[in-house]
C-alpha positions in Angstrom: -143.8 -134.6 253.9 -146.4 -134.2 256.6 -146.8 -130.8 258.2 -145.5 -130.4 261.8 -149.0 -129.1 262.9 -150.6 -132.3 261.6 -148.2 -134.4 263.6 -149.0 -132.3 266.7 -152.7 -132.8 266.1 -152.3 -136.5 265.6 -150.3 -136.6 268.9 -153.1 -134.7 270.6 -155.7 -137.1 269.3 -153.5 -140.0 270.5 -153.5 -138.4 274.0 -157.2 -137.7 273.9 -158.1 -141.3 273.0 -155.3 -142.9 275.1 -156.2 -140.9 278.2 -160.0 -141.0 277.7 -162.3 -141.9 280.5 -163.0 -145.3 278.8 -159.3 -146.0 279.1 -159.0 -144.8 282.7 -162.0 -146.9 283.8 -160.4 -149.9 282.0 -157.4 -149.5 284.3 -159.3 -149.0 287.6 -161.5 -151.1 289.7 -165.2 -150.8 289.1 -168.1 -152.4 290.8 -170.4 -154.7 288.9 -172.7 -157.5 290.1 -172.2 -161.1 289.0 -175.2 -160.7 286.7 -173.3 -158.0 284.8 -170.4 -160.3 283.8 -171.4 -159.9 280.1 -171.4 -156.1 280.5 -167.9 -156.2 282.0 -166.7 -158.5 279.3 -168.0 -156.3 276.5 -166.6 -153.2 278.2 -163.1 -154.9 278.3 -163.5 -155.5 274.6 -164.3 -151.8 273.9 -161.3 -150.7 275.9 -159.1 -153.0 273.8 -160.6 -151.6 270.6 -159.8 -148.1 271.7 -156.3 -149.1 272.6 -155.8 -150.3 269.0 -156.7 -146.8 267.8 -154.0 -145.3 270.1 -151.5 -147.8 268.6 -152.5 -146.9 265.0 -151.9 -143.2 265.7 -148.7 -143.9 267.5 -147.5 -146.1 264.6 -148.0 -143.2 262.1 -146.3 -140.8 264.4 -143.4 -143.2 264.8 -143.1 -143.6 261.0 -142.9 -139.8 260.8 -140.2 -139.8 263.4 -142.4 -137.6 265.6 -141.6 -137.6 269.4 -144.7 -139.0 271.0 -146.2 -137.5 274.1 -148.5 -140.0 275.7 -149.9 -137.5 278.2 -151.5 -138.3 281.5 -155.0 -138.9 282.7 -156.9 -135.8 284.0 -156.7 -135.5 287.8 -160.5 -135.3 287.9 -160.7 -139.0 287.0 -159.1 -140.1 290.3 -162.3 -140.0 292.2 -163.9 -142.6 289.9 -162.7 -145.8 291.5 -165.0 -148.4 292.9 -168.1 -146.9 291.3 -170.5 -149.1 289.4 -169.8 -149.7 285.7 -173.4 -148.8 284.9 -173.0 -145.4 286.6 -169.6 -144.8 284.9 -171.1 -145.6 281.4 -173.0 -142.3 281.5 -169.8 -140.3 282.2 -167.8 -142.3 279.6 -170.4 -141.4 277.0 -170.0 -137.7 277.7 -166.2 -138.1 277.3 -166.6 -140.2 274.2 -168.7 -137.6 272.5 -165.9 -135.1 273.1 -163.4 -137.6 271.5 -165.7 -137.8 268.5 -165.8 -134.0 268.2 -162.0 -133.9 268.3 -161.7 -136.5 265.6 -164.2 -134.8 263.4 -162.4 -131.5 263.7 -159.1 -133.2 262.9 -160.4 -134.3 259.5 -160.7 -130.7 258.6 -157.5 -129.5 260.3 -155.4 -132.1 258.5 -157.3 -131.9 255.2 -154.0 -131.4 253.2 -152.4 -134.5 254.7 -154.2 -137.4 253.0 -152.4 -140.1 255.0 -153.5 -138.5 258.3 -157.0 -137.9 257.1 -157.4 -141.5 256.0 -156.3 -142.8 259.4 -158.4 -140.2 261.3 -161.5 -141.2 259.3 -160.9 -144.9 260.1 -160.5 -144.2 263.7 -163.5 -141.9 263.7 -165.7 -144.6 262.1 -164.6 -147.1 264.7 -165.0 -144.7 267.6 -168.5 -143.9 266.4 -169.3 -147.6 266.5 -167.7 -148.0 269.9 -169.7 -145.0 271.2 -173.0 -146.5 269.8 -172.2 -149.8 271.6 -171.5 -147.9 274.8 -174.8 -146.1 274.3 -176.7 -149.4 273.9 -175.0 -150.9 276.9 -176.0 -147.8 278.9 -179.6 -148.1 277.7 -179.7 -151.8 278.6 -178.1 -151.1 282.0 -180.7 -148.4 282.7 -183.6 -150.7 281.8 -182.3 -153.4 284.1 
């Protein structure tokens, strides 16, 4: 049976990802020009990908009968409405790098819980790809 500390760590990861800046910006109003419609569409897709990671972690915790805490968004995010998506991408990247660090650490923290490590590694690989995509969007946006 999985250790209580591993479930607590999985729940913390679920909060960190589910309450990331990417998720927050996905729920709030951002400014983008009509020429950035493709950027907005891609961004929406990345938000949905990350929401799937939250669902995967929640599913495992539910299977383990762990009471899930979904947490809340940091109060510091509340000043980020109506800013340009290009500007927000820089801030999101900083937050995403912190999410990656948390996931990498969790693979070591949960090393004796193979089921958790397998899921964390899957989420980590996908979050790395997501972060790389955000980076490329940020670079394209800066060049424009």
